[in-house]
Structures are given as structure tokens and as C-alpha cells.
N, C-alpha and C positions, 0 to 999 in steps of 0.2 A: 349871083348866089340865089338859089331857090329858097323861098320862105320856109318850107318844111325842113330844110337843112339847118335852120336855126334852133330847132328843138332837139333836146337830148335824146328823146325816144321817137321811134318810128310812129308818125301820126296816122299811118295807114293800118296799124295793128288792130286786131279785133278787140273791142272794149264792150263788155256787157253793160247794157243800159240800166239793168236792175240786177240786184244780187239774187242769185238762184241757188237752190240746194242741189247738190250732186253735179257740180261742174267738173270739167275734165282737168287733167294734170296741169295744163297750161294756166288755168285760173289759180291753181294752188301755188304757183310761182308768182304770177302776175299780181294777184290781189294783195298778198303781204308785201311784195316789193314796192308796189305803187300806193299803198295805203298811207294816207296823210294823217298824222297824229296832231291834232290841234291842242291848244292849251287846255281846253275843256276835257278833251279825250285823255290827256295825260293824267288828269285827276281821276278819271274813271278807271284807267288801267291800274293806277296806284291803289285805289280802293279795292278793286276786285282781287288783284293778286296778293294784296296784304291779307285780306280775309281768307282767300283760298289757301294760302300756305299756312296760315295760323291753325287750320283744321287738321293738318297732317300729323301733328304731335299730340293732339288732344281731341277727345270726342265732343261732339256738339249736336244739338237738335236743330240748330239754325243751318239747314242744308239747302236752302233755296235762294235763288237770286232773281230779282225782278228787274228787267230792263224796260224802262218806260221813256217816252218822248213823243214829240209831235210827229205827224205823218211826214215821211221824207227826211227825218232828222238823222238817219243813219243807224237805227237800232239793229236792223238785220245785218248790216255790214260789220258793225262792231261785234255782234254775237258770232258771226262767221269767223272773224279774225281770232277771237278767243278760242274757237273750236280748233283752228289750225295750230295755235300755240299749245293747247292742252294735248292734242293728238300727237303733235311733235313728229310728224312724218316728213322725212327729208324729200326735197325736190331739187333736182339739179345739183345735188351734193350739199345743199344748205338746209338747215332746219328753219322753221318759221321765226324763231327767236333771233336767228342770225340777221334777218332783214331789219330788225329793230336796232341791232347793234351797228352793223355795217352802214346802214342808211342813216344813222344818227337820228332816228325818229324820237327816241326817248333818251334824255341826257341825265336821268336819275339812276345812279348805280344801285340803289336799293330796289327800285322797281324792276330793273333788269335782272338783279339777283333773284328776286321773287319769281319772275317769269321763268328763269332757268330752272328753279327748284320745282315749280309747277309742271314744267315740260318734262322733267326727269321722272315724274311719277306716272306709272301706267294708267292710261285713261281710255275708256270706251266712249266714243262720241256718236250721238244720234241726232242728226239734223233732219227735220221733216216739216212739211207744210201741212198744218192741221186740215185746212180746207180740201186739199187734194186727196187726203186719205179718208175723208169722212164719207160714210155711206148713208148718213141720216139727213133727212130734210128738215129736222127740227133742231133747235138749240137746246141742249140739255146736258146735265152732268154725265149721263150715260153715253151720250154721243162723244164727248171729250175722252172719257175712259176708253171707249171703243177705239178711238184713233190712237191713243197711247199704247194700247194692247197690240194693235196692228203694227205700229212702229217697233215695238219691243220684239215681237215675233219675227219680224223681217230682219232685225239686227242679228238675231240668233240663227237665222237661216230656216226658220219654220214658216209654214203657210200663213200669210198675213191677211187672208180673206176669210178663212174658215177657222174660227177659234177651236172647234172640236178636233179638226184635223191637226192643228198646231199642238194641241194637248196630246194627241196620239204620237206625234213626232217627238215631243218632249219626253213622254214616257219611255219611248224606245231609246232616246238619248241617255236618260237616267240609268237605264239598264245596260248601256254600252252596246246596244244592238242597232242603232240607227243606220250606221254605215253599212252593216251587214244587210239590213232590210233594203237599202237603196241598191246594193249590188244584186240582191236576189230579185228585186223588181225589174231591174234591167235585164236579167237573165230570162225571166218568165214572160214579161210583157214586151220586151225589146225596146223599151223607151226609158229615158232618164226620168227618175221619180220627180225631181224638183220641177222640171218643165212640164210634166204630164199630170201632176197631182190635181190640176184643175178639172181633169176628166175622170176623177175617181168614181163618180156615180155610174160611169159606163164601164168601169173596170172591176166592179165588185166581185164578179166570178173569179177574176184573176187573183184577188186577195186570198181566196181560200187555197190557192195553189202555192202560196209563198211559204 
């Protein structure tokens, strides 16, 4: 018998050394499926989903969650697993919560029930790396706000590098003319607006023809 045949899973499979934002669909299955819930993590899952579901039936000003821990303690991994559960997108015919039930990761019925309730509510998830989106060389509140604005605009499909251009797109969207604008841009310029908007400075003359 070969040693690798003793393992339940293929030891030659690709395993990400670190948790990254924006992984492919394989990770969306592999990460929840292989996530190990320790005794300490069970407490955190219980606390998070107990608080999360309690806000569904009553308004609250306590809308933030702070995840802290030592470097390498698994904060990013825990946060990403939470995002999978809340987003509740199926992968290979299973929802993220199913991996916690079928895999017997959590044996507390109340926690599982809260997880199902949270997953049943429509949620928009934004995962991003602050450092990778930052254009500022200095550490300031303005720099952090700039990153959040970029991530927010990107999530909505607006330009995430030019706030003024994003406001222009948002204004068109509010008036129900954004899709019409993109179609007209394609017709006049011959290029897709989203992929070509970075060249807007060179297309100013074309805008007057839209």
C-alpha cells in the first residue's frame, strides 16, 4: 500500500497556503468542506450567529463586529467562512451551511438553526484587502474611507478608481439610463464602456455625441 492511499483526501490536491480574497469556485467548495471547527471556534460561531439573528426582528445601533486575534490565528479564514455562510451561494449542489451539518463540524442544534436563519436572509458580501486597494502612501482616516468607497463602487459595478466618474454612473443609474448609456457608448465609440472608461480622458469628444 502507498502511504498517500491512507489519507481520506487526495494529498496532491491544490491547497492555498494563505487565505485569499476572490478565489475560484473550487475554493468555495474546498474551504467550507475542509474547515476545521475547534472548540474555541464553536464558541465564536455561536456568539456571532446568535447576535446576527437577534438583529433580524428588532432594530439596533450595534451593527459592527470586530474580529481580533494574534497573527496567524485564523481571523481571515474565520471571516471568509462567515461570508460564505451569509452569502449562501450553492457550490456543487450544496450550500455552505450543509458542510457544517453533513460534516458534523458543529453539533449544537441552536447554532445550526441560527446559521440557517442567517443564510436564508438576502445578504451582499464585500470582501477586500485594504492594502491592495489603497492609493495613499500615508496612514489616515481619509485613506481608509477612500478604500471603502472604492470597494463599494466596485461592488455596484461603478468605476472604483475615479470617484467623480462613479458618481456620474450612479446618477445615470438613479435615472434608469445607465444601461442605455452603455449601449450608446458601444454604438458610438465601438468599445465596451466598463472596460474602456479608464480611457475617458481620450474619449471626451465622443461623449458629446452620445
